[in-house]
C-alpha positions in Angstrom: 0.0 0.0 0.0 1.3 3.5 -0.9 0.0 6.8 0.4 0.1 9.9 -1.7 -0.8 13.2 -0.2 -2.2 15.7 -2.6 -2.9 19.5 -2.5 0.1 20.0 -0.1 0.5 23.7 0.6 2.2 25.9 3.2 -0.9 27.9 3.9 -2.6 25.0 5.5 0.2 23.7 7.8 2.9 26.3 7.8 6.6 26.0 6.8 7.8 22.7 5.3 4.3 21.2 4.7 5.7 18.0 3.3 7.9 17.5 6.3 5.1 18.2 8.8 2.7 15.8 7.0 5.4 13.1 6.8 6.1 13.5 10.6 2.3 13.3 11.4 1.8 10.2 9.3 4.7 8.4 10.9 3.8 9.5 14.4 0.1 8.7 14.3 -0.2 6.1 11.5 3.1 4.4 11.5 3.3 4.9 7.7 5.2 7.0 5.3 4.0 8.8 2.2 5.2 7.6 -1.2 4.7 11.1 -2.5 3.5 14.6 -1.8 1.8 16.4 -4.6 1.9 20.2 -4.2 -1.2 22.4 -4.7 -1.0 24.0 -8.2 -4.7 24.3 -9.1 -4.3 27.1 -11.7 -1.7 25.1 -13.7 -3.8 21.9 -13.4 -7.0 23.8 -14.5 -5.1 25.4 -17.4 -4.0 21.9 -18.6 -7.5 20.5 -18.3 -9.0 23.4 -20.2 -6.4 23.1 -22.9 -7.0 19.3 -23.1 -3.4 18.5 -22.3 -1.5 16.7 -19.6 0.2 18.7 -16.9 3.5 17.5 -18.4 2.6 19.0 -21.8 1.3 22.2 -20.4 3.7 22.9 -17.4 6.4 20.3 -17.6 8.8 22.1 -15.2 6.2 22.8 -12.5 6.5 21.4 -9.0 3.4 19.3 -9.5 4.8 17.7 -12.7 8.1 17.0 -10.9 6.3 15.4 -8.0 4.4 13.1 -10.4 7.7 12.1 -12.1 9.2 11.3 -8.7 6.2 9.3 -7.6 6.2 7.3 -10.8 9.9 6.6 -10.4 9.4 5.4 -6.8 6.3 3.3 -7.4 6.5 1.9 -10.9 9.1 -0.5 -12.3 11.8 1.3 -14.3 10.8 -0.3 -17.6 7.3 1.0 -17.1 8.5 4.5 -16.3 10.8 4.6 -19.4 8.1 3.3 -21.7 5.6 5.9 -20.2 8.2 8.6 -20.8 8.6 7.6 -24.5 4.8 7.3 -24.9 4.3 10.7 -23.3 6.9 12.2 -25.6 5.2 10.8 -28.7 1.7 11.8 -27.4 3.0 15.3 -26.5 4.4 15.8 -30.0 1.1 14.7 -31.5 -0.8 17.0 -29.2 1.5 19.9 -30.0 1.0 19.3 -33.7 -2.8 19.2 -33.3 -2.8 22.3 -31.0 -0.8 24.2 -33.6 -3.3 23.3 -36.3 -6.2 24.2 -34.0 -4.5 27.5 -33.1 -3.9 28.3 -36.8 -7.6 27.5 -37.6 -8.8 29.6 -34.7 -6.5 32.5 -35.8 -7.9 32.3 -39.4 -11.4 32.2 -38.1 -10.9 35.3 -35.9 -9.2 37.2 -38.8 -12.2 36.3 -41.1 -14.7 37.4 -38.4 -12.8 40.7 -37.9 -12.7 41.3 -41.7 -16.4 40.6 -42.0 -17.1 43.0 -39.1 -15.1 45.8 -40.8 -16.8 45.2 -44.1 -20.2 45.4 -42.3 -19.2 48.6 -40.6 -18.0 50.2 -43.9 -21.3 49.3 -45.6 -23.3 50.7 -42.7 -21.4 54.0 -42.9 -21.9 54.2 -46.6 -25.6 53.6 -46.2 -26.0 56.2 -43.5 -24.1 58.9 -45.5 -26.0 58.2 -48.7 -22.9 57.0 -50.7 -24.5 53.6 -51.3 -27.5 55.2 -53.0 -25.3 57.0 -55.5 -25.4 60.4 -53.9 -22.2 62.5 -53.9 
């Protein structure tokens, strides 16, 4: 059995939250935590909204580092290395798709802005009488 403590933050237990939690687990439960996952809700939310993993979105974050350490501790090495290769391939595919989506979104926004400008110009011409052939 492995214990993983998530949402670890200094604001809830003071300085060195991981150390204090580890001490409490050992003292009262006689167990040790396999990992401590820091609270990084904004980064996690951003990854979820983008449809990407935390590693793809914020690979150098403390949360991503804690997940890597936890995987290295609890999974056999062969599994961790195959996961890393699979993650790398999946990340490359996701980045390619995201780039395509971003290009499509940018094109759509540009088309929408151009249409809005054309509508505005047409409305101005109509209101000044230029569209009706008046000087």
